[in-house]
Kinemage of the C-alpha trace (Angstrom):
@kinemage 1
@onewidth
@group {chain A} dominant
@subgroup {mainchain}
@vectorlist {calphas} color= white
{ca met a 1} P -31.594 -2.455 -26.278
{ca ser a 2} L -27.895 -2.852 -26.875
{ca lys a 3} L -26.010 -6.100 -26.516
{ca ser a 4} L -24.387 -4.876 -23.195
{ca glu a 5} L -27.777 -3.755 -21.847
{ca lys a 6} L -29.235 -7.216 -22.744
{ca glu a 7} L -26.347 -8.944 -21.016
{ca leu a 8} L -26.819 -6.785 -17.884
{ca ala a 9} L -30.594 -7.433 -17.776
{ca tyr a 10} L -30.028 -11.124 -18.165
{ca lys a 11} L -27.411 -11.149 -15.382
{ca ala a 12} L -29.846 -9.289 -13.108
{ca phe a 13} L -32.569 -11.812 -13.952
{ca leu a 14} L -30.281 -14.693 -12.951
{ca asn a 15} L -29.315 -12.957 -9.751
{ca arg a 16} L -32.960 -12.579 -8.845
{ca glu a 17} L -33.841 -16.171 -9.758
{ca tyr a 18} L -31.032 -17.580 -7.679
{ca glu a 19} L -31.574 -15.048 -4.923
{ca phe a 20} L -28.035 -13.760 -5.270
{ca arg a 21} L -27.165 -10.479 -3.591
{ca his a 22} L -24.173 -8.382 -3.424
{ca ser a 23} L -22.792 -7.327 -0.038
{ca pro a 24} L -24.904 -4.357 1.374
{ca tyr a 25} L -23.218 -0.939 0.614
{ca glu a 26} L -23.456 0.172 4.221
{ca gln a 27} L -21.543 -2.977 5.397
{ca glu a 28} L -18.871 -2.476 2.782
{ca phe a 29} L -18.474 1.185 3.563
{ca glu a 30} L -18.174 0.417 7.332
{ca phe a 31} L -15.428 -2.071 6.556
{ca tyr a 32} L -13.392 0.338 4.370
{ca asp a 33} L -13.957 3.220 6.806
{ca cys a 34} L -12.602 1.130 9.639
{ca val a 35} L -9.505 0.380 7.618
{ca lys a 36} L -9.186 4.078 6.975
{ca ser a 37} L -9.465 4.859 10.686
{ca gly a 38} L -7.024 2.183 11.660
{ca asp a 39} L -9.449 0.189 13.777
{ca val a 40} L -7.725 -3.200 13.672
{ca gly a 41} L -10.095 -4.981 16.034
{ca thr a 42} L -13.307 -4.074 14.032
{ca val a 43} L -11.624 -4.763 10.702
{ca ala a 44} L -10.766 -8.215 11.854
{ca lys a 45} L -14.411 -8.783 12.889
{ca leu a 46} L -15.945 -7.282 9.707
{ca met a 47} L -13.518 -8.895 7.271
{ca thr a 48} L -15.065 -11.875 5.336
{ca pro a 49} L -12.926 -14.355 3.387
{ca leu a 50} L -12.096 -13.251 -0.192
{ca gly a 51} L -14.655 -14.471 -2.604
{ca ser a 52} L -17.316 -15.232 0.182
{ca ser a 53} L -21.026 -15.068 -0.506
{ca gly a 54} L -22.107 -11.655 -1.979
{ca ser a 55} L -18.874 -10.999 -3.776
{ca gly a 56} L -20.168 -11.362 -7.255
{ca val a 57} L -18.653 -13.280 -10.190
{ca leu a 58} L -16.028 -11.543 -12.272
{ca ser a 59} L -14.659 -14.695 -14.005
{ca glu a 60} L -15.780 -18.190 -14.523
{ca asp a 61} L -12.301 -19.351 -13.480
{ca pro a 62} L -12.412 -19.588 -9.601
{ca leu a 63} L -8.821 -18.410 -9.055
{ca arg a 64} L -8.866 -15.677 -11.558
{ca asn a 65} L -12.302 -14.540 -10.015
{ca leu a 66} L -10.508 -14.214 -6.663
{ca lys a 67} L -7.632 -12.360 -8.153
{ca tyr a 68} L -9.980 -9.854 -9.634
{ca his a 69} L -11.769 -9.302 -6.376
{ca phe a 70} L -8.308 -8.951 -4.660
{ca val a 71} L -7.375 -6.152 -6.944
{ca val a 72} L -10.674 -4.363 -6.469
{ca thr a 73} L -10.386 -4.682 -2.650
{ca ile a 74} L -6.771 -3.371 -2.559
{ca ala a 75} L -7.602 -0.480 -4.973
{ca leu a 76} L -10.445 0.603 -2.739
{ca ile a 77} L -8.468 0.259 0.444
{ca thr a 78} L -5.582 2.284 -1.037
{ca arg a 79} L -7.829 5.173 -1.969
{ca phe a 80} L -9.558 5.118 1.447
{ca cys a 81} L -6.133 5.182 3.150
{ca val a 82} L -4.781 8.011 0.982
{ca glu a 83} L -7.967 9.980 1.799
{ca gly a 84} L -7.300 9.131 5.531
{ca gly a 85} L -3.750 10.639 5.341
{ca met a 86} L -1.553 7.727 4.318
{ca glu a 87} L 1.397 8.883 2.293
{ca met a 88} L 0.658 8.357 -1.357
{ca glu a 89} L 3.989 6.697 -2.035
{ca thr a 90} L 3.510 4.312 0.879
{ca ala a 91} L -0.051 3.461 -0.201
{ca tyr a 92} L 0.419 2.945 -3.889
{ca thr a 93} L 3.847 1.128 -3.487
{ca leu a 94} L 2.188 -1.235 -0.967
{ca ser a 95} L -0.823 -1.651 -3.324
{ca asp a 96} L 1.430 -2.571 -6.351
{ca leu a 97} L 3.560 -4.922 -4.474
{ca tyr a 98} L 0.483 -6.839 -2.975
{ca ile a 99} L -1.059 -7.050 -6.369
{ca met a 100} L 2.135 -8.408 -7.853
{ca lys a 101} L 2.132 -10.977 -5.043
{ca ala a 102} L -1.534 -11.914 -5.743
{ca asp a 103} L -0.692 -12.406 -9.376
{ca lys a 104} L 1.745 -15.157 -8.428
{ca cys a 105} L -0.614 -16.986 -6.121
{ca gly a 106} L -1.310 -20.521 -7.349
{ca ser a 107} L -4.282 -21.409 -5.034
{ca glu a 108} L -7.307 -19.861 -3.642
{ca gln a 109} L -6.241 -20.503 -0.085
{ca glu a 110} L -2.901 -18.663 -0.687
{ca leu a 111} L -4.814 -15.685 -2.141
{ca arg a 112} L -7.231 -15.559 0.766
{ca glu a 113} L -4.278 -15.563 3.286
{ca leu a 114} L -2.592 -12.842 1.266
{ca his a 115} L -5.882 -10.792 1.246
{ca arg a 116} L -6.128 -11.010 5.062
{ca glu a 117} L -2.470 -10.002 5.461
{ca ala a 118} L -2.840 -7.027 3.124
{ca val a 119} L -5.993 -5.703 4.755
{ca leu a 120} L -4.540 -5.880 8.289
{ca glu a 121} L -1.256 -4.363 7.156
{ca phe a 122} L -2.985 -1.333 5.570
{ca thr a 123} L -5.100 -1.099 8.811
{ca arg a 124} L -2.024 -1.229 11.054
{ca leu a 125} L -0.367 1.514 9.202
{ca met a 126} L -3.390 3.732 9.451
{ca asn a 127} L -3.567 2.998 13.202
{ca lys a 128} L 0.039 4.219 13.499
{ca leu a 129} L -0.833 7.298 11.381
{ca ser a 130} L -3.706 8.223 13.721
{ca tyr a 131} L -1.124 9.256 16.317
{ca gly a 132} L 0.683 11.588 13.892
{ca asn a 133} L 0.841 15.347 13.506
{ca val a 134} L -1.153 17.792 11.394
{ca tyr a 135} L 1.005 19.716 9.019
{ca ser a 136} L 0.684 23.033 7.265
{ca lys a 137} L -0.250 23.099 3.456
{ca pro a 138} L 3.374 23.868 2.227
{ca val a 139} L 4.690 21.044 4.290
{ca ile a 140} L 2.028 18.586 2.959
{ca met a 141} L 2.772 19.821 -0.577
{ca thr a 142} L 6.472 19.222 0.127
{ca met a 143} L 5.710 15.629 1.249
{ca asp a 144} L 3.529 15.051 -1.808
{ca tyr a 145} L 6.325 16.248 -4.055
{ca ile a 146} L 8.815 13.961 -2.419
{ca tyr a 147} L 6.457 10.960 -2.674
{ca asp a 148} L 5.980 11.574 -6.333
{ca asn a 149} L 9.756 11.868 -6.993
{ca leu a 150} L 11.405 9.299 -4.921
{ca his a 151} L 12.653 7.568 -7.911
{ca ser a 152} L 14.580 10.711 -9.222
{ca lys a 153} L 16.869 13.324 -7.874
{ca ile a 154} L 15.146 15.808 -5.610
{ca ser a 155} L 16.546 19.297 -4.846
{ca glu a 156} L 15.292 21.767 -2.348
{ca thr a 157} L 15.139 24.370 -5.070
{ca asp a 158} L 12.735 22.195 -7.088
{ca ile a 159} L 10.623 21.750 -3.920
{ca ala a 160} L 10.673 25.502 -3.167
{ca asp a 161} L 9.496 26.311 -6.798
{ca tyr a 162} L 6.706 23.669 -6.375
{ca val a 163} L 5.309 25.237 -3.124
{ca ser a 164} L 6.102 28.789 -4.274
{ca leu a 165} L 8.318 29.701 -1.328
{ca ser a 166} L 12.006 30.379 -0.913
{ca pro a 167} L 14.314 27.412 -0.274
{ca ser a 168} L 15.380 28.793 3.081
{ca tyr a 169} L 11.848 29.446 4.266
{ca ile a 170} L 10.475 26.020 3.258
{ca ser a 171} L 13.498 24.305 4.873
{ca arg a 172} L 13.033 26.085 8.225
{ca leu a 173} L 9.230 25.428 8.135
{ca phe a 174} L 9.696 21.764 7.266
{ca lys a 175} L 12.326 21.217 10.033
{ca lys a 176} L 10.080 23.026 12.641
{ca glu a 177} L 6.931 20.978 11.780
{ca val a 178} L 8.410 17.555 10.960
{ca gly a 179} L 11.462 17.520 13.199
{ca val a 180} L 13.931 16.563 10.530
{ca thr a 181} L 15.439 18.333 7.489
{ca ile a 182} L 14.082 17.791 3.996
{ca ser a 183} L 17.108 15.808 2.954
{ca ala a 184} L 16.842 13.556 5.940
{ca tyr a 185} L 13.084 13.089 5.309
{ca ile a 186} L 13.838 12.067 1.637
{ca ser a 187} L 16.259 9.502 2.883
{ca ile a 188} L 13.808 8.104 5.357
{ca lys a 189} L 11.028 7.802 2.856
{ca arg a 190} L 13.339 6.124 0.308
{ca val a 191} L 14.458 3.640 2.967
{ca glu a 192} L 10.883 2.994 4.020
{ca thr a 193} L 9.872 2.415 0.336
{ca ala a 194} L 12.938 0.129 -0.029
{ca gln a 195} L 11.734 -1.845 3.100
{ca asn a 196} L 8.327 -2.425 1.499
{ca met a 197} L 9.944 -3.495 -1.796
{ca leu a 198} L 12.363 -5.818 0.007
{ca lys a 199} L 9.477 -7.400 1.889
{ca tyr a 200} L 6.916 -7.769 -0.786
{ca ser a 201} L 8.676 -7.777 -4.156
{ca asp a 202} L 11.251 -9.863 -5.937
{ca phe a 203} L 13.373 -6.973 -7.108
{ca ser a 204} L 17.100 -7.329 -6.149
{ca pro a 205} L 18.532 -4.903 -3.624
{ca ser a 206} L 20.636 -3.237 -6.331
{ca asp a 207} L 17.585 -2.750 -8.543
{ca ile a 208} L 15.623 -1.231 -5.634
{ca gly a 209} L 18.550 1.137 -4.924
{ca asn a 210} L 18.732 2.178 -8.594
{ca tyr a 211} L 14.928 2.703 -8.745
{ca leu a 212} L 14.945 4.937 -5.631
{ca ala a 213} L 17.707 7.225 -7.090
{ca phe a 214} L 20.565 6.332 -4.662
{ca thr a 215} L 23.795 7.486 -6.133
{ca ser a 216} L 25.345 4.108 -5.913
{ca his a 217} L 24.651 0.612 -4.399
{ca ser a 218} L 27.198 1.420 -1.614
{ca his a 219} L 25.317 4.628 -0.846
{ca phe a 220} L 22.023 2.701 -0.700
{ca ile a 221} L 23.653 0.195 1.765
{ca ser a 222} L 25.002 2.936 3.903
{ca val a 223} L 21.748 4.949 4.192
{ca phe a 224} L 19.643 1.826 4.541
{ca arg a 225} L 21.888 0.617 7.482
{ca lys a 226} L 21.819 4.026 9.071
{ca tyr a 227} L 17.981 3.896 9.485
{ca thr a 228} L 17.403 0.208 9.991
{ca gly a 229} L 20.639 -1.170 11.452
{ca met a 230} L 20.770 -3.766 8.709
{ca thr a 231} L 21.974 -4.027 5.103
{ca pro a 232} L 19.389 -4.528 2.403
{ca asn a 233} L 20.355 -8.059 1.941
{ca glu a 234} L 20.023 -8.742 5.755
{ca phe a 235} L 16.667 -7.063 5.838
{ca arg a 236} L 15.387 -9.097 2.908
{ca lys a 237} L 16.581 -12.383 4.509
{ca arg a 238} L 14.757 -11.533 7.701
{ca tyr a 239} L 11.457 -10.089 6.498
{ca tyr a 240} L 10.824 -11.281 3.006
{ca arg a 241} L 7.271 -12.683 2.999
{ca asp a 242} L 8.352 -16.246 1.954
{ca asn a 243} L 10.411 -16.319 5.153
{ca trp a 244} L 7.382 -15.334 7.173
{ca asp a 245} L 5.512 -18.347 5.687
{ca glu a 246} L 8.442 -20.586 6.576
{ca lys a 247} L 8.582 -19.391 10.177
{ca asn a 248} L 4.827 -19.872 10.530
{ca val a 249} L 5.086 -23.434 9.171
{ca lys a 250} L 7.820 -24.188 11.692
{ca arg a 251} L 5.820 -22.793 14.577
{ca lys a 252} L 2.883 -25.000 13.650
């Protein structure tokens, strides 16, 4: 028996001795499936505090143990949501930003509150998605291409090559099914990604604009204001998560 096999057998023995059990698979699956379907009410009922009984021990340090469980939970939720139709760019950007926030948490209570916030945010987004439209394969491929390339210049010619259709045909098909032009859709998705980054990350507005391939900071401000009615700085001041916490404290 190898060293790893011995360690696994010993851990299993301790679990039996102390009557430790991991959360039942069916219960976990039901929880993640409810997140995927956007069932906010059921998710709120099924959701248990991060690190509650049955979670297992991934580190002897209590805070680090919770952070590991947080990352596992967010990774699973992200994959369930992508399978359920959430845009990959939205899902993975939100996942990355929440994990970065978790890394900065200094207490178990702060991490548990972030966990609840993240789970419900993913569920609410899936709830909104459930009222969306069903698109053809070329349009879905176009959306996927855009999600994967928001950080670089995107041309309709490149998209047409990717979906093996002429630029004029995919442009007409996209506008017919989605209701906006490809260029407008790209701008909308860049603004949505910028909103998430302004809410959940510490990157400056100028860095976010550069990352999302806006031609200049003034261009970023102009496009962002067009779709949100605010400048990036105004949006950051109103919706940045630390401000939410301050507002909640004032209300209490």
